[in-house]
PQR file of N, CA, C, O and H, with PARSE charges and radii, in Angstrom:
ATOM      1  N   MET A   1      88.944  80.419 208.405 -0.4000 1.5000
ATOM      2  CA  MET A   1      89.574  81.580 209.524 -0.0000 2.0000
ATOM      3  C   MET A   1      89.666  80.443 209.979  0.5500 1.7000
ATOM      4  O   MET A   1      89.887  79.666 209.049 -0.5500 1.4000
ATOM      5  N   PHE A   2      89.600  79.851 211.097 -0.4000 1.5000
ATOM      6  CA  PHE A   2      90.712  79.152 212.370 -0.0000 2.0000
ATOM      7  C   PHE A   2      91.714  78.588 212.244  0.5500 1.7000
ATOM      8  O   PHE A   2      92.439  78.193 213.157 -0.5500 1.4000
ATOM      9  H   PHE A   2      89.420  80.482 211.852  0.4000 1.0000
ATOM     10  N   TYR A   3      91.950  78.435 210.673 -0.4000 1.5000
ATOM     11  CA  TYR A   3      93.594  78.083 210.139 -0.0000 2.0000
ATOM     12  C   TYR A   3      94.375  78.780 209.675  0.5500 1.7000
ATOM     13  O   TYR A   3      95.377  78.294 209.150 -0.5500 1.4000
ATOM     14  H   TYR A   3      91.361  78.756 209.931  0.4000 1.0000
ATOM     15  N   LEU A   4      94.095  80.645 209.737 -0.4000 1.5000
ATOM     16  CA  LEU A   4      94.633  81.755 209.719 -0.0000 2.0000
ATOM     17  C   LEU A   4      94.808  82.083 210.963  0.5500 1.7000
ATOM     18  O   LEU A   4      95.669  82.963 210.999 -0.5500 1.4000
ATOM     19  H   LEU A   4      93.282  81.039 210.165  0.4000 1.0000
ATOM     20  N   PHE A   5      94.297  81.733 212.366 -0.4000 1.5000
ATOM     21  CA  PHE A   5      94.473  82.656 213.242 -0.0000 2.0000
ATOM     22  C   PHE A   5      95.715  81.439 213.253  0.5500 1.7000
ATOM     23  O   PHE A   5      96.859  81.895 213.271 -0.5500 1.4000
ATOM     24  H   PHE A   5      93.598  81.019 212.337  0.4000 1.0000
ATOM     25  N   LEU A   6      95.572  79.849 213.242 -0.4000 1.5000
ATOM     26  CA  LEU A   6      96.556  79.056 213.382 -0.0000 2.0000
ATOM     27  C   LEU A   6      98.062  79.547 213.331  0.5500 1.7000
ATOM     28  O   LEU A   6      99.001  79.727 214.107 -0.5500 1.4000
ATOM     29  H   LEU A   6      94.644  79.478 213.227  0.4000 1.0000
ATOM     30  N   CYS A   7      97.752  79.667 211.914 -0.4000 1.5000
ATOM     31  CA  CYS A   7      99.097  80.452 211.213 -0.0000 2.0000
ATOM     32  C   CYS A   7      98.849  81.146 212.115  0.5500 1.7000
ATOM     33  O   CYS A   7      98.475  80.467 213.072 -0.5500 1.4000
ATOM     34  H   CYS A   7      96.990  79.521 211.283  0.4000 1.0000
ATOM     35  N   LYS A   8      98.874  82.982 212.470 -0.4000 1.5000
ATOM     36  CA  LYS A   8      99.034  84.032 213.037 -0.0000 2.0000
ATOM     37  C   LYS A   8      99.786  83.261 214.307  0.5500 1.7000
ATOM     38  O   LYS A   8     100.983  83.530 214.409 -0.5500 1.4000
ATOM     39  H   LYS A   8      99.178  83.533 211.693  0.4000 1.0000
ATOM     40  N   ASN A   9      99.277  82.405 215.213 -0.4000 1.5000
ATOM     41  CA  ASN A   9      99.389  82.485 216.896 -0.0000 2.0000
ATOM     42  C   ASN A   9      99.943  80.660 216.751  0.5500 1.7000
ATOM     43  O   ASN A   9      99.703  79.783 217.581 -0.5500 1.4000
ATOM     44  H   ASN A   9      98.305  82.187 215.130  0.4000 1.0000
ATOM     45  N   ASN A  10     100.883  80.466 215.169 -0.4000 1.5000
ATOM     46  CA  ASN A  10     101.690  79.407 216.076 -0.0000 2.0000
ATOM     47  C   ASN A  10     101.858  78.664 217.692  0.5500 1.7000
ATOM     48  O   ASN A  10     101.162  77.787 218.203 -0.5500 1.4000
ATOM     49  H   ASN A  10     101.078  81.178 214.495  0.4000 1.0000
ATOM     50  N   TYR A  11     102.855  79.268 218.149 -0.4000 1.5000
ATOM     51  CA  TYR A  11     102.438  79.558 220.047 -0.0000 2.0000
ATOM     52  C   TYR A  11     101.277  79.726 220.802  0.5500 1.7000
ATOM     53  O   TYR A  11     101.279  79.957 222.011 -0.5500 1.4000
ATOM     54  H   TYR A  11     103.421  79.980 217.734  0.4000 1.0000
ATOM     55  N   ILE A  12     100.317  79.616 220.126 -0.4000 1.5000
ATOM     56  CA  ILE A  12      99.020  79.192 220.662 -0.0000 2.0000
ATOM     57  C   ILE A  12      98.452  78.106 220.400  0.5500 1.7000
ATOM     58  O   ILE A  12      98.043  77.371 221.298 -0.5500 1.4000
ATOM     59  H   ILE A  12     100.315  79.428 219.143  0.4000 1.0000
ATOM     60  N   SER A  13      98.342  77.852 219.255 -0.4000 1.5000
ATOM     61  CA  SER A  13      97.783  76.949 218.402 -0.0000 2.0000
ATOM     62  C   SER A  13      98.674  75.689 219.586  0.5500 1.7000
ATOM     63  O   SER A  13      98.123  74.956 220.408 -0.5500 1.4000
ATOM     64  H   SER A  13      98.674  78.450 218.525  0.4000 1.0000
ATOM     65  N   PHE A  14     100.118  75.798 219.292 -0.4000 1.5000
ATOM     66  CA  PHE A  14     100.774  74.743 219.786 -0.0000 2.0000
ATOM     67  C   PHE A  14     100.208  74.293 221.384  0.5500 1.7000
ATOM     68  O   PHE A  14      99.853  73.182 221.778 -0.5500 1.4000
ATOM     69  H   PHE A  14     100.565  76.393 218.624  0.4000 1.0000
ATOM     70  N   TYR A  15     100.262  75.401 222.010 -0.4000 1.5000
ATOM     71  CA  TYR A  15      99.210  75.545 223.415 -0.0000 2.0000
ATOM     72  C   TYR A  15      98.167  74.403 223.285  0.5500 1.7000
ATOM     73  O   TYR A  15      98.051  73.252 223.706 -0.5500 1.4000
ATOM     74  H   TYR A  15     100.550  76.303 221.690  0.4000 1.0000
ATOM     75  N   ILE A  16      97.491  75.226 222.537 -0.4000 1.5000
ATOM     76  CA  ILE A  16      95.827  74.669 222.588 -0.0000 2.0000
ATOM     77  C   ILE A  16      96.056  73.148 222.389  0.5500 1.7000
ATOM     78  O   ILE A  16      95.768  72.327 223.260 -0.5500 1.4000
ATOM     79  H   ILE A  16      97.585  76.161 222.196  0.4000 1.0000
ATOM     80  N   LEU A  17      96.435  72.921 221.541 -0.4000 1.5000
ATOM     81  CA  LEU A  17      96.742  70.514 220.940 -0.0000 2.0000
ATOM     82  C   LEU A  17      97.572  70.319 222.496  0.5500 1.7000
ATOM     83  O   LEU A  17      96.596  70.305 223.246 -0.5500 1.4000
ATOM     84  H   LEU A  17      96.669  73.587 220.834  0.4000 1.0000
ATOM     85  N   LEU A  18      98.212  70.238 222.968 -0.4000 1.5000
ATOM     86  CA  LEU A  18      99.072  70.836 223.951 -0.0000 2.0000
ATOM     87  C   LEU A  18      97.652  69.873 224.724  0.5500 1.7000
ATOM     88  O   LEU A  18      97.265  68.709 224.815 -0.5500 1.4000
ATOM     89  H   LEU A  18      99.005  70.250 222.359  0.4000 1.0000
ATOM     90  N   ILE A  19      97.406  70.733 224.994 -0.4000 1.5000
ATOM     91  CA  ILE A  19      96.178  71.020 226.739 -0.0000 2.0000
ATOM     92  C   ILE A  19      95.127  70.369 225.726  0.5500 1.7000
ATOM     93  O   ILE A  19      95.341  69.229 226.137 -0.5500 1.4000
ATOM     94  H   ILE A  19      97.720  71.679 224.920  0.4000 1.0000
ATOM     95  N   CYS A  20      93.740  70.088 224.297 -0.4000 1.5000
ATOM     96  CA  CYS A  20      93.783  69.066 224.108 -0.0000 2.0000
ATOM     97  C   CYS A  20      94.101  67.746 223.598  0.5500 1.7000
ATOM     98  O   CYS A  20      93.305  67.158 222.866 -0.5500 1.4000
ATOM     99  H   CYS A  20      93.567  71.015 223.963  0.4000 1.0000
ATOM    100  N   LEU A  21      95.737  67.010 224.097 -0.4000 1.5000
ATOM    101  CA  LEU A  21      96.330  66.016 223.933 -0.0000 2.0000
ATOM    102  C   LEU A  21      96.369  65.803 225.578  0.5500 1.7000
ATOM    103  O   LEU A  21      96.235  64.642 225.963 -0.5500 1.4000
ATOM    104  H   LEU A  21      96.383  67.488 224.691  0.4000 1.0000
ATOM    105  N   LEU A  22      96.574  67.024 226.749 -0.4000 1.5000
ATOM    106  CA  LEU A  22      96.195  66.096 228.405 -0.0000 2.0000
ATOM    107  C   LEU A  22      94.681  66.049 228.066  0.5500 1.7000
ATOM    108  O   LEU A  22      94.206  65.034 228.576 -0.5500 1.4000
ATOM    109  H   LEU A  22      96.683  67.967 226.436  0.4000 1.0000
ATOM    110  N   THR A  23      94.146  66.460 227.682 -0.4000 1.5000
ATOM    111  CA  THR A  23      92.637  66.322 228.191 -0.0000 2.0000
ATOM    112  C   THR A  23      91.724  65.409 228.152  0.5500 1.7000
ATOM    113  O   THR A  23      90.776  65.082 228.866 -0.5500 1.4000
ATOM    114  H   THR A  23      94.532  67.285 227.268  0.4000 1.0000
ATOM    115  N   VAL A  24      92.410  64.892 226.718 -0.4000 1.5000
ATOM    116  CA  VAL A  24      91.991  63.450 225.799 -0.0000 2.0000
ATOM    117  C   VAL A  24      93.107  63.127 226.782  0.5500 1.7000
ATOM    118  O   VAL A  24      93.143  63.895 227.744 -0.5500 1.4000
ATOM    119  H   VAL A  24      93.180  65.158 226.138  0.4000 1.0000
ATOM    120  N   THR A  25      93.853  62.345 226.765 -0.4000 1.5000
ATOM    121  CA  THR A  25      94.502  61.248 227.067 -0.0000 2.0000
ATOM    122  C   THR A  25      94.546  61.328 228.595  0.5500 1.7000
ATOM    123  O   THR A  25      95.452  60.651 229.082 -0.5500 1.4000
ATOM    124  H   THR A  25      93.824  61.722 225.983  0.4000 1.0000
ATOM    125  N   TYR A  26      93.935  61.859 229.288 -0.4000 1.5000
ATOM    126  CA  TYR A  26      93.247  62.238 231.229 -0.0000 2.0000
ATOM    127  C   TYR A  26      92.062  62.786 231.297  0.5500 1.7000
ATOM    128  O   TYR A  26      91.566  63.049 232.392 -0.5500 1.4000
ATOM    129  H   TYR A  26      93.199  62.409 228.893  0.4000 1.0000
TER
END
């Protein structure tokens, strides 16, 4: 289900990944 959501919203998933990386690094 989550993968389907990622496939449907590539840009949104990309931003979510960026935010996750930022939160992990900081």
